[in-house]
Structures are given as structure tokens and as C-alpha cells.
GUMILUM-228375 format. One record per residue (C-alpha): residue number from 1; residue in one letter; chain; y, z, x. Coordinates in Angstrom, 2 decimals. Example, Ala and Ser with C-alpha at 12.3 -4.5 7.8 and 13.67 -1.06 7.14 Angstrom:
REM GUMILUM-228375
<r><resi>1</resi><resn>A</resn><chain>A</chain><north>-4.50</north><up>7.80</up><east>12.30</east></r>
<r><resi>2</resi><resn>S</resn><chain>A</chain><north>-1.06</north><up>7.14</up><east>13.67</east></r>
***
This chain:
REM GUMILUM-228375
<r><resi>1</resi><resn>M</resn><chain>A</chain><north>-123.77</north><up>-32.33</up><east>-36.03</east></r>
<r><resi>2</resi><resn>K</resn><chain>A</chain><north>-121.34</north><up>-35.37</up><east>-35.33</east></r>
<r><resi>3</resi><resn>K</resn><chain>A</chain><north>-123.94</north><up>-37.68</up><east>-34.00</east></r>
<r><resi>4</resi><resn>L</resn><chain>A</chain><north>-126.18</north><up>-37.00</up><east>-37.26</east></r>
<r><resi>5</resi><resn>L</resn><chain>A</chain><north>-123.25</north><up>-38.10</up><east>-39.44</east></r>
<r><resi>6</resi><resn>I</resn><chain>A</chain><north>-122.54</north><up>-40.97</up><east>-36.95</east></r>
<r><resi>7</resi><resn>V</resn><chain>A</chain><north>-126.21</north><up>-42.18</up><east>-37.67</east></r>
<r><resi>8</resi><resn>I</resn><chain>A</chain><north>-126.34</north><up>-41.18</up><east>-41.57</east></r>
<r><resi>9</resi><resn>G</resn><chain>A</chain><north>-123.03</north><up>-43.47</up><east>-41.43</east></r>
<r><resi>10</resi><resn>L</resn><chain>A</chain><north>-124.75</north><up>-46.34</up><east>-39.78</east></r>
<r><resi>11</resi><resn>A</resn><chain>A</chain><north>-127.97</north><up>-46.44</up><east>-41.89</east></r>
<r><resi>12</resi><resn>A</resn><chain>A</chain><north>-125.81</north><up>-46.20</up><east>-44.81</east></r>
<r><resi>13</resi><resn>T</resn><chain>A</chain><north>-123.77</north><up>-49.46</up><east>-43.68</east></r>
<r><resi>14</resi><resn>F</resn><chain>A</chain><north>-127.17</north><up>-50.86</up><east>-42.68</east></r>
<r><resi>15</resi><resn>V</resn><chain>A</chain><north>-128.62</north><up>-50.28</up><east>-46.39</east></r>
<r><resi>16</resi><resn>A</resn><chain>A</chain><north>-125.41</north><up>-51.24</up><east>-48.12</east></r>
<r><resi>17</resi><resn>C</resn><chain>A</chain><north>-125.25</north><up>-54.68</up><east>-45.88</east></r>
<r><resi>18</resi><resn>K</resn><chain>A</chain><north>-129.02</north><up>-55.39</up><east>-46.63</east></r>
<r><resi>19</resi><resn>S</resn><chain>A</chain><north>-128.58</north><up>-54.54</up><east>-50.26</east></r>
<r><resi>20</resi><resn>D</resn><chain>A</chain><north>-125.84</north><up>-57.13</up><east>-50.37</east></r>
<r><resi>21</resi><resn>K</resn><chain>A</chain><north>-127.88</north><up>-59.88</up><east>-48.83</east></r>
<r><resi>22</resi><resn>K</resn><chain>A</chain><north>-130.55</north><up>-59.17</up><east>-51.31</east></r>
<r><resi>23</resi><resn>E</resn><chain>A</chain><north>-128.17</north><up>-59.62</up><east>-54.17</east></r>
<r><resi>24</resi><resn>K</resn><chain>A</chain><north>-126.83</north><up>-62.93</up><east>-52.35</east></r>
<r><resi>25</resi><resn>D</resn><chain>A</chain><north>-130.24</north><up>-64.28</up><east>-52.27</east></r>
<r><resi>26</resi><resn>Q</resn><chain>A</chain><north>-131.04</north><up>-63.24</up><east>-55.66</east></r>
<r><resi>27</resi><resn>E</resn><chain>A</chain><north>-127.86</north><up>-65.36</up><east>-56.65</east></r>
<r><resi>28</resi><resn>E</resn><chain>A</chain><north>-128.78</north><up>-68.02</up><east>-54.79</east></r>
<r><resi>29</resi><resn>E</resn><chain>A</chain><north>-132.37</north><up>-68.61</up><east>-55.81</east></r>
<r><resi>30</resi><resn>S</resn><chain>A</chain><north>-131.18</north><up>-68.54</up><east>-59.83</east></r>
<r><resi>31</resi><resn>Y</resn><chain>A</chain><north>-128.48</north><up>-71.05</up><east>-59.08</east></r>
<r><resi>32</resi><resn>V</resn><chain>A</chain><north>-127.80</north><up>-73.02</up><east>-62.22</east></r>
<r><resi>33</resi><resn>I</resn><chain>A</chain><north>-126.17</north><up>-76.55</up><east>-62.03</east></r>
<r><resi>34</resi><resn>P</resn><chain>A</chain><north>-122.91</north><up>-76.19</up><east>-63.99</east></r>
<r><resi>35</resi><resn>A</resn><chain>A</chain><north>-122.65</north><up>-78.27</up><east>-66.92</east></r>
<r><resi>36</resi><resn>S</resn><chain>A</chain><north>-119.85</north><up>-80.54</up><east>-64.93</east></r>
<r><resi>37</resi><resn>E</resn><chain>A</chain><north>-122.22</north><up>-81.35</up><east>-62.07</east></r>
<r><resi>38</resi><resn>K</resn><chain>A</chain><north>-125.24</north><up>-82.38</up><east>-64.83</east></r>
<r><resi>39</resi><resn>S</resn><chain>A</chain><north>-125.00</north><up>-86.08</up><east>-66.31</east></r>
<r><resi>40</resi><resn>S</resn><chain>A</chain><north>-123.70</north><up>-85.37</up><east>-69.72</east></r>
<r><resi>41</resi><resn>E</resn><chain>A</chain><north>-126.40</north><up>-87.83</up><east>-71.44</east></r>
<r><resi>42</resi><resn>Q</resn><chain>A</chain><north>-129.64</north><up>-88.89</up><east>-70.07</east></r>
<r><resi>43</resi><resn>T</resn><chain>A</chain><north>-130.10</north><up>-92.40</up><east>-71.50</east></r>
<r><resi>44</resi><resn>P</resn><chain>A</chain><north>-133.73</north><up>-94.06</up><east>-71.82</east></r>
<r><resi>45</resi><resn>L</resn><chain>A</chain><north>-133.67</north><up>-95.90</up><east>-68.70</east></r>
<r><resi>46</resi><resn>T</resn><chain>A</chain><north>-132.07</north><up>-92.84</up><east>-66.73</east></r>
<r><resi>47</resi><resn>A</resn><chain>A</chain><north>-135.19</north><up>-91.12</up><east>-67.84</east></r>
<r><resi>48</resi><resn>S</resn><chain>A</chain><north>-137.69</north><up>-93.44</up><east>-67.23</east></r>
<r><resi>49</resi><resn>I</resn><chain>A</chain><north>-136.15</north><up>-94.13</up><east>-63.40</east></r>
<r><resi>50</resi><resn>K</resn><chain>A</chain><north>-136.70</north><up>-90.42</up><east>-63.16</east></r>
<r><resi>51</resi><resn>R</resn><chain>A</chain><north>-140.17</north><up>-90.66</up><east>-63.96</east></r>
<r><resi>52</resi><resn>G</resn><chain>A</chain><north>-141.08</north><up>-93.56</up><east>-62.30</east></r>
<r><resi>53</resi><resn>K</resn><chain>A</chain><north>-139.53</north><up>-92.27</up><east>-58.72</east></r>
<r><resi>54</resi><resn>E</resn><chain>A</chain><north>-142.46</north><up>-89.93</up><east>-59.31</east></r>
<r><resi>55</resi><resn>V</resn><chain>A</chain><north>-144.79</north><up>-92.53</up><east>-59.92</east></r>
<r><resi>56</resi><resn>Y</resn><chain>A</chain><north>-143.44</north><up>-94.44</up><east>-57.01</east></r>
<r><resi>57</resi><resn>Q</resn><chain>A</chain><north>-143.63</north><up>-91.80</up><east>-54.51</east></r>
<r><resi>58</resi><resn>D</resn><chain>A</chain><north>-147.27</north><up>-90.66</up><east>-55.29</east></r>
<r><resi>59</resi><resn>L</resn><chain>A</chain><north>-148.59</north><up>-94.44</up><east>-55.35</east></r>
<r><resi>60</resi><resn>C</resn><chain>A</chain><north>-146.34</north><up>-97.27</up><east>-53.78</east></r>
<r><resi>61</resi><resn>V</resn><chain>A</chain><north>-144.65</north><up>-95.73</up><east>-50.86</east></r>
<r><resi>62</resi><resn>T</resn><chain>A</chain><north>-147.67</north><up>-95.93</up><east>-48.69</east></r>
<r><resi>63</resi><resn>C</resn><chain>A</chain><north>-147.21</north><up>-100.00</up><east>-48.76</east></r>
<r><resi>64</resi><resn>H</resn><chain>A</chain><north>-143.69</north><up>-100.49</up><east>-49.72</east></r>
<r><resi>65</resi><resn>L</resn><chain>A</chain><north>-142.27</north><up>-97.46</up><east>-47.79</east></r>
<r><resi>66</resi><resn>P</resn><chain>A</chain><north>-139.17</north><up>-94.98</up><east>-49.26</east></r>
<r><resi>67</resi><resn>T</resn><chain>A</chain><north>-136.75</north><up>-97.72</up><east>-48.39</east></r>
<r><resi>68</resi><resn>G</resn><chain>A</chain><north>-138.59</north><up>-100.31</up><east>-50.48</east></r>
<r><resi>69</resi><resn>K</resn><chain>A</chain><north>-138.65</north><up>-102.66</up><east>-47.33</east></r>
<r><resi>70</resi><resn>G</resn><chain>A</chain><north>-142.27</north><up>-103.11</up><east>-47.14</east></r>
<r><resi>71</resi><resn>I</resn><chain>A</chain><north>-144.05</north><up>-104.27</up><east>-44.32</east></r>
<r><resi>72</resi><resn>P</resn><chain>A</chain><north>-143.30</north><up>-108.19</up><east>-43.10</east></r>
<r><resi>73</resi><resn>G</resn><chain>A</chain><north>-145.94</north><up>-110.15</up><east>-43.40</east></r>
<r><resi>74</resi><resn>T</resn><chain>A</chain><north>-148.09</north><up>-107.35</up><east>-45.15</east></r>
<r><resi>75</resi><resn>Y</resn><chain>A</chain><north>-146.57</north><up>-105.65</up><east>-47.88</east></r>
<r><resi>76</resi><resn>P</resn><chain>A</chain><north>-143.63</north><up>-107.70</up><east>-49.87</east></r>
<r><resi>77</resi><resn>P</resn><chain>A</chain><north>-139.87</north><up>-105.74</up><east>-50.31</east></r>
<r><resi>78</resi><resn>L</resn><chain>A</chain><north>-139.23</north><up>-104.34</up><east>-53.35</east></r>
<r><resi>79</resi><resn>D</resn><chain>A</chain><north>-135.54</north><up>-103.55</up><east>-52.02</east></r>
<r><resi>80</resi><resn>G</resn><chain>A</chain><north>-133.56</north><up>-106.93</up><east>-52.80</east></r>
<r><resi>81</resi><resn>S</resn><chain>A</chain><north>-136.71</north><up>-108.70</up><east>-54.00</east></r>
<r><resi>82</resi><resn>N</resn><chain>A</chain><north>-136.33</north><up>-112.54</up><east>-55.67</east></r>
<r><resi>83</resi><resn>W</resn><chain>A</chain><north>-139.73</north><up>-111.84</up><east>-57.28</east></r>
<r><resi>84</resi><resn>L</resn><chain>A</chain><north>-138.54</north><up>-108.85</up><east>-59.15</east></r>
<r><resi>85</resi><resn>T</resn><chain>A</chain><north>-135.54</north><up>-110.79</up><east>-60.54</east></r>
<r><resi>86</resi><resn>E</resn><chain>A</chain><north>-137.10</north><up>-114.29</up><east>-61.03</east></r>
<r><resi>87</resi><resn>K</resn><chain>A</chain><north>-141.03</north><up>-113.11</up><east>-62.02</east></r>
<r><resi>88</resi><resn>R</resn><chain>A</chain><north>-140.44</north><up>-110.41</up><east>-64.26</east></r>
<r><resi>89</resi><resn>E</resn><chain>A</chain><north>-143.70</north><up>-110.86</up><east>-65.91</east></r>
<r><resi>90</resi><resn>E</resn><chain>A</chain><north>-145.71</north><up>-111.60</up><east>-62.78</east></r>
<r><resi>91</resi><resn>S</resn><chain>A</chain><north>-144.72</north><up>-107.91</up><east>-61.30</east></r>
<r><resi>92</resi><resn>I</resn><chain>A</chain><north>-145.36</north><up>-106.22</up><east>-64.52</east></r>
<r><resi>93</resi><resn>R</resn><chain>A</chain><north>-148.88</north><up>-107.86</up><east>-64.08</east></r>
<r><resi>94</resi><resn>G</resn><chain>A</chain><north>-149.01</north><up>-106.73</up><east>-60.50</east></r>
<r><resi>95</resi><resn>V</resn><chain>A</chain><north>-147.84</north><up>-103.44</up><east>-61.25</east></r>
<r><resi>96</resi><resn>K</resn><chain>A</chain><north>-150.48</north><up>-103.04</up><east>-64.18</east></r>
<r><resi>97</resi><resn>Y</resn><chain>A</chain><north>-153.34</north><up>-104.70</up><east>-63.18</east></r>
<r><resi>98</resi><resn>G</resn><chain>A</chain><north>-152.81</north><up>-105.26</up><east>-59.10</east></r>
<r><resi>99</resi><resn>M</resn><chain>A</chain><north>-152.80</north><up>-108.85</up><east>-57.70</east></r>
<r><resi>100</resi><resn>Q</resn><chain>A</chain><north>-154.14</north><up>-110.60</up><east>-54.76</east></r>
<r><resi>101</resi><resn>G</resn><chain>A</chain><north>-153.57</north><up>-114.21</up><east>-53.26</east></r>
<r><resi>102</resi><resn>P</resn><chain>A</chain><north>-150.32</north><up>-115.72</up><east>-51.68</east></r>
<r><resi>103</resi><resn>I</resn><chain>A</chain><north>-146.94</north><up>-115.24</up><east>-53.26</east></r>
<r><resi>104</resi><resn>E</resn><chain>A</chain><north>-143.69</north><up>-115.67</up><east>-51.55</east></r>
<r><resi>105</resi><resn>V</resn><chain>A</chain><north>-140.82</north><up>-113.29</up><east>-51.31</east></r>
<r><resi>106</resi><resn>N</resn><chain>A</chain><north>-137.45</north><up>-114.02</up><east>-50.10</east></r>
<r><resi>107</resi><resn>G</resn><chain>A</chain><north>-139.11</north><up>-116.86</up><east>-48.30</east></r>
<r><resi>108</resi><resn>E</resn><chain>A</chain><north>-141.51</north><up>-115.40</up><east>-46.44</east></r>
<r><resi>109</resi><resn>K</resn><chain>A</chain><north>-145.39</north><up>-115.90</up><east>-47.78</east></r>
<r><resi>110</resi><resn>Y</resn><chain>A</chain><north>-147.63</north><up>-112.58</up><east>-48.44</east></r>
<r><resi>111</resi><resn>D</resn><chain>A</chain><north>-151.31</north><up>-112.84</up><east>-48.92</east></r>
<r><resi>112</resi><resn>N</resn><chain>A</chain><north>-152.97</north><up>-109.73</up><east>-49.55</east></r>
<r><resi>113</resi><resn>I</resn><chain>A</chain><north>-154.41</north><up>-107.43</up><east>-52.04</east></r>
<r><resi>114</resi><resn>M</resn><chain>A</chain><north>-152.31</north><up>-105.00</up><east>-54.21</east></r>
<r><resi>115</resi><resn>T</resn><chain>A</chain><north>-155.16</north><up>-102.72</up><east>-55.87</east></r>
<r><resi>116</resi><resn>P</resn><chain>A</chain><north>-154.74</north><up>-101.71</up><east>-59.72</east></r>
<r><resi>117</resi><resn>M</resn><chain>A</chain><north>-153.28</north><up>-98.14</up><east>-59.71</east></r>
<r><resi>118</resi><resn>G</resn><chain>A</chain><north>-154.71</north><up>-97.52</up><east>-63.32</east></r>
<r><resi>119</resi><resn>L</resn><chain>A</chain><north>-151.56</north><up>-96.43</up><east>-64.68</east></r>
<r><resi>120</resi><resn>S</resn><chain>A</chain><north>-150.62</north><up>-96.49</up><east>-68.47</east></r>
<r><resi>121</resi><resn>D</resn><chain>A</chain><north>-148.24</north><up>-98.92</up><east>-70.16</east></r>
<r><resi>122</resi><resn>Q</resn><chain>A</chain><north>-145.56</north><up>-95.93</up><east>-69.84</east></r>
<r><resi>123</resi><resn>E</resn><chain>A</chain><north>-146.01</north><up>-95.39</up><east>-65.95</east></r>
<r><resi>124</resi><resn>V</resn><chain>A</chain><north>-145.75</north><up>-99.02</up><east>-65.59</east></r>
<r><resi>125</resi><resn>A</resn><chain>A</chain><north>-142.64</north><up>-99.25</up><east>-67.35</east></r>
<r><resi>126</resi><resn>D</resn><chain>A</chain><north>-141.34</north><up>-96.29</up><east>-65.29</east></r>
<r><resi>127</resi><resn>A</resn><chain>A</chain><north>-142.41</north><up>-97.85</up><east>-62.15</east></r>
<r><resi>128</resi><resn>M</resn><chain>A</chain><north>-140.90</north><up>-101.02</up><east>-62.56</east></r>
<r><resi>129</resi><resn>N</resn><chain>A</chain><north>-137.57</north><up>-99.39</up><east>-63.95</east></r>
<r><resi>130</resi><resn>Y</resn><chain>A</chain><north>-137.47</north><up>-97.04</up><east>-60.76</east></r>
<r><resi>131</resi><resn>V</resn><chain>A</chain><north>-137.63</north><up>-100.03</up><east>-58.36</east></r>
<r><resi>132</resi><resn>M</resn><chain>A</chain><north>-135.73</north><up>-102.26</up><east>-60.32</east></r>
<r><resi>133</resi><resn>N</resn><chain>A</chain><north>-132.77</north><up>-99.78</up><east>-60.02</east></r>
<r><resi>134</resi><resn>S</resn><chain>A</chain><north>-133.00</north><up>-98.44</up><east>-56.59</east></r>
<r><resi>135</resi><resn>W</resn><chain>A</chain><north>-131.79</north><up>-99.39</up><east>-53.18</east></r>
<r><resi>136</resi><resn>S</resn><chain>A</chain><north>-129.84</north><up>-102.94</up><east>-53.42</east></r>
<r><resi>137</resi><resn>N</resn><chain>A</chain><north>-131.31</north><up>-103.51</up><east>-56.70</east></r>
<r><resi>138</resi><resn>N</resn><chain>A</chain><north>-129.57</north><up>-103.07</up><east>-60.00</east></r>
<r><resi>139</resi><resn>I</resn><chain>A</chain><north>-131.36</north><up>-104.92</up><east>-62.93</east></r>
<r><resi>140</resi><resn>D</resn><chain>A</chain><north>-130.17</north><up>-102.99</up><east>-66.05</east></r>
<r><resi>141</resi><resn>D</resn><chain>A</chain><north>-132.60</north><up>-104.91</up><east>-68.33</east></r>
<r><resi>142</resi><resn>M</resn><chain>A</chain><north>-135.23</north><up>-101.88</up><east>-68.96</east></r>
<r><resi>143</resi><resn>V</resn><chain>A</chain><north>-138.76</north><up>-102.88</up><east>-68.82</east></r>
<r><resi>144</resi><resn>T</resn><chain>A</chain><north>-140.16</north><up>-101.35</up><east>-72.15</east></r>
<r><resi>145</resi><resn>V</resn><chain>A</chain><north>-143.66</north><up>-99.98</up><east>-72.83</east></r>
<r><resi>146</resi><resn>E</resn><chain>A</chain><north>-144.00</north><up>-102.64</up><east>-75.58</east></r>
<r><resi>147</resi><resn>E</resn><chain>A</chain><north>-143.08</north><up>-105.29</up><east>-73.32</east></r>
<r><resi>148</resi><resn>V</resn><chain>A</chain><north>-145.66</north><up>-104.01</up><east>-70.79</east></r>
<r><resi>149</resi><resn>A</resn><chain>A</chain><north>-148.45</north><up>-103.90</up><east>-73.31</east></r>
<r><resi>150</resi><resn>K</resn><chain>A</chain><north>-147.77</north><up>-107.57</up><east>-74.29</east></r>
<r><resi>151</resi><resn>V</resn><chain>A</chain><north>-148.58</north><up>-108.63</up><east>-70.54</east></r>
<r><resi>152</resi><resn>Q</resn><chain>A</chain><north>-152.25</north><up>-109.67</up><east>-70.33</east></r>
<r><resi>153</resi><resn>K</resn><chain>A</chain><north>-154.49</north><up>-110.04</up><east>-67.56</east></r>
<r><resi>154</resi><resn>A</resn><chain>A</chain><north>-154.14</north><up>-113.35</up><east>-65.78</east></r>
<r><resi>155</resi><resn>E</resn><chain>A</chain><north>-157.39</north><up>-115.41</up><east>-65.98</east></r>
<r><resi>156</resi><resn>E</resn><chain>A</chain><north>-159.23</north><up>-115.57</up><east>-62.60</east></r>
***
């Protein structure tokens, strides 16, 4: 009889522990970020950067890498790129229509092809805003859909 009570006691303890674990797992799965940890206001720029990050991760990361460093001699860097700061319209045109031919970024020459990605003007603006505000870049002058719409394909 004593052994039976011990076995029942151990079983009850085991079930209680397992039940506590289940409740804890459910709590963790349904964890909501407290308001104090959220940004209180999402600006148009931060919303665009967030969307642009997805575009970048889907299409740009293969050549320009997660770090934005590119591949020397093949794909130019986006991190710390003078091309982004000095050639804004050309940068937008490149993302919107693709580009080919020689360019110089941070003193290094590149002569490759960037194929057009078929992005909407909104996606182009978002990708540009992400790149221009990632890594060491901090270009707060937001690229807008209207600005992208005005950029025409270069005559060849």
C-alpha cells in the first residue's frame, strides 16, 4: 500500500510539473511586447525602412550581402557608399531600371550588370530608404514614391 501511495504521489507530481511547463510554454508563445518596448510612433520613414528591409533581403542581399559591403571588384558596397550620397537620382534609377557599365564607388571601379528587379515605385523607395539608413549610412532625406516616379530610364 505504501508503494502504491508513493507511485501515485510521484505520478501526481509529474503531471503537475508537466502542466506547469505547458502553461509556461503557452505564456511564452502568446507574449506581447509591452507598450514601453514599442516605438510609440512609427514615422513614414521607419515604416518605409521596415518594408525596404524585406525587399533588400529578398532581392539585393545576394550581391550586396547582409552587411551591405558588396563584393570588391564585382558588386559595389552600399554601406558607406559615396554613390548613394552623391548620386541619389542615379541610385534610384539603378534600383528602378537596373544598370550596367562602369561606375566608381568609394574610389573603386565596377563594371557589371544589375538587372532590373521589376519593383514598383513604392518598393524602390522602400529599398532605397532601407539601404540609406542601414549599417553606417544615415541619410534621413527620405526617398518618396513621387521622387521615384519622376526618375526616367536613361537614354542608351
